C-alpha positions in Angstrom: -52.9 -14.3 5.4 -52.6 -15.8 9.1 -51.3 -13.6 11.8 -50.3 -14.7 15.1 -50.3 -12.4 18.1 -48.5 -14.0 21.7 -50.7 -12.6 24.6 -47.5 -11.0 26.1 -44.6 -12.6 27.3 -46.2 -14.0 30.6 -48.5 -16.1 28.3 -46.0 -17.0 25.8 -47.4 -20.7 25.5 -51.0 -19.5 24.8 -51.3 -18.3 21.4 -54.1 -17.2 19.0 -54.6 -17.5 15.7 -56.1 -14.9 14.4 -57.7 -14.9 10.7 -60.3 -12.5 8.7 -62.3 -15.9 8.1 -62.3 -17.1 11.5 -62.9 -14.0 14.2 -61.7 -15.4 17.8 -61.2 -13.2 20.8 -58.7 -11.1 20.7 -56.1 -10.3 23.7 -56.7 -7.6 26.5 -55.1 -4.3 25.3 -51.4 -4.3 27.4 -51.5 -2.0 30.7 -48.9 0.4 31.3 -46.0 -1.6 32.5 -47.2 -5.0 31.5 -45.6 -7.1 28.9 -46.0 -5.9 25.6 -48.5 -8.1 23.4 -46.1 -9.9 20.6 -47.0 -9.6 17.0 -46.2 -10.4 13.5 -46.7 -8.4 10.5 -44.9 -7.8 7.1 -43.3 -5.0 6.5 -43.2 -2.9 3.1 -40.7 -5.1 1.4 -42.6 -8.1 2.4 -40.5 -9.6 5.3 -41.9 -10.9 8.3 -40.9 -9.2 11.4 -42.0 -10.1 15.2 -41.6 -8.1 17.8 -39.8 -10.5 20.1 -37.1 -9.6 17.1 -36.1 -6.8 19.4 -35.8 -8.5 22.7 -33.4 -6.2 25.0 -33.8 -3.3 22.9 -36.5 -0.4 23.1 -39.6 0.1 20.7 -41.3 3.0 19.5 -44.8 1.6 17.6 -46.6 4.6 15.4 -49.7 4.2 13.8 -49.9 5.8 10.4 -52.5 6.8 8.0 -50.4 9.3 5.0 -54.1 10.5 4.2 -54.7 11.9 8.1 -54.3 15.7 8.6 -52.9 15.3 12.1 -50.1 12.6 10.1 -49.3 15.0 8.1 -48.6 17.8 10.5 -45.7 15.5 11.4 -44.2 14.5 8.6 -44.9 17.7 6.4 -42.8 19.6 9.1 -40.4 17.2 9.6 -40.9 16.3 13.3 -41.9 12.8 12.9 -38.8 12.0 10.8 -36.5 14.2 13.2 -37.9 12.2 16.2 -37.3 8.7 14.2 -33.8 9.1 13.3 -32.9 10.6 17.0 -34.3 7.4 18.4 -32.3 5.2 16.0 -29.6 7.2 17.1 -29.7 6.0 20.5 -30.3 2.1 19.5 -34.1 2.6 19.7 -36.4 0.7 17.3 -39.0 2.7 15.5 -42.0 0.6 14.3 -44.3 2.8 12.2 -47.8 0.5 11.5 -50.3 0.8 9.1 -54.1 -0.5 10.1 -56.0 1.1 7.6 -58.2 -1.7 5.4 -58.3 -2.3 2.0 -60.4 0.7 0.5 -60.1 3.1 3.3 -58.2 6.2 3.3 -54.4 6.2 3.9 -54.3 1.9 3.0 -50.9 1.2 1.2 -49.8 -2.0 -0.4 -46.1 -2.6 0.6 -44.6 -0.5 -2.9 -47.1 2.1 -2.0 -45.8 2.7 1.6 -41.8 1.6 0.3 -42.7 4.9 -1.9 -44.2 6.9 1.2 -41.0 6.5 3.3 -38.7 7.4 0.2 -40.9 10.6 -0.6 -41.1 11.9 3.3 -37.3 10.4 4.0 -38.9 8.7 7.1 -36.7 6.7 9.2 -38.4 4.0 10.7 -36.6 0.4 11.2 -39.7 -1.0 9.4 -42.9 0.2 7.8 -45.3 -2.4 8.7 -49.0 -3.4 7.1 -52.0 -4.4 9.5 -54.4 -4.4 6.8 -56.7 -7.2 8.8 -56.1 -4.2 12.0 -55.0 -7.5 14.0 -52.1 -5.7 15.5 -53.9 -2.0 15.7 -56.5 -3.7 17.7 -54.8 -5.5 19.7 -53.0 -2.5 20.9 -56.2 -0.6 21.2 -54.4 2.0 18.8 -57.2 4.8 18.3 -55.7 7.5 16.3 -52.9 8.3 13.5 -51.0 8.9 15.1 -51.5 6.9 18.2 -47.6 6.4 19.9 -46.2 3.2 22.5 -42.8 2.7 23.8 -42.0 -0.5 25.0 -38.6 -0.5 27.2 -35.9 -3.1 27.0 -37.7 -5.6 29.3 -40.4 -5.8 27.1 -42.6 -3.6 28.8 -45.3 -1.2 27.7 -44.1 2.3 29.5 -46.1 5.0 27.3 -48.9 4.7 25.1 -50.8 8.0 23.8 -50.0 11.3 21.8 -46.9 11.9 20.0 -47.0 15.2 22.3 -50.0 17.8 24.3 -51.2 19.9 21.3 -53.9 18.1 19.8 -53.6 19.8 17.0 -53.6 19.8 12.7 -51.3 22.7 13.0 -47.3 22.3 12.6 -47.2 25.7 14.1 -48.0 24.3 17.4 -45.1 21.7 17.3 -42.5 24.3 18.8 -43.6 24.7 21.7 -45.3 20.7 22.5 -44.2 18.8 24.6 -43.3 15.6 23.0 -44.0 12.6 25.2 -42.6 10.1 23.1 -38.9 12.0 22.8 -39.4 12.5 27.1 -40.2 8.9 27.4 -37.0 7.9 25.7 -35.0 10.2 27.0 -36.1 9.2 30.7 -35.4 5.6 29.9 -32.0 6.5 28.7 -31.4 8.2 32.2 -32.5 4.9 34.0 -35.7 6.6 34.8 -39.3 6.0 35.1 -41.3 7.5 32.5 -43.2 10.4 34.4 -46.2 10.8 31.8 -46.7 7.2 31.0 -50.6 7.5 29.5 -52.0 10.1 27.5 -55.1 10.9 25.4 -54.2 10.1 21.9 -55.4 13.0 18.7 -55.7 12.7 15.4 -57.8 10.4 12.6 -59.3 7.5 13.7 -57.5 4.3 12.4 -59.5 2.8 9.5 -60.0 -0.6 10.5 -62.3 -2.8 8.3 -65.7 -2.6 8.5 
């Protein structure tokens, strides 16, 4: 499947055709405060979703691997679903992305992804499949979960861990600072994000090769 990634709003005229058979240079990872890199990916139902579909809305990107203990921490506890639901209630678009390659831990096809969302009672706007890792690599996603927040102007305002407790122990969640929800709260209040960049934690994203 051909995937197109645009190198941000400022360079919308310059597009890159990224295919498995013909590797090309990837756009640089977006910096905090810079336009978020536009992308498309198929969701679990087979629909092609573009980031620019949500122009004018705040967007959260969540990298996911259902087999990762750190991901399980946030789903088995309901913490991720609670965050997704709260974000949606405020009009935020939550995109869960799976960049696991075929044969790697956590890789899923559309049917499996739909089953995961249903079983976990997850609340993303879309569960996106990125088996070639094109979207993940364009954003520099390193772990699951790895979180990003894009503001209503299309600029990246947060990237890093979901919180400040880098463990796989759900007992640590109540005392944690949820960086994503804090960023969303500050944006809603019209304030700049006070902690825009943190170290992500979790399992490595299972890219091909």
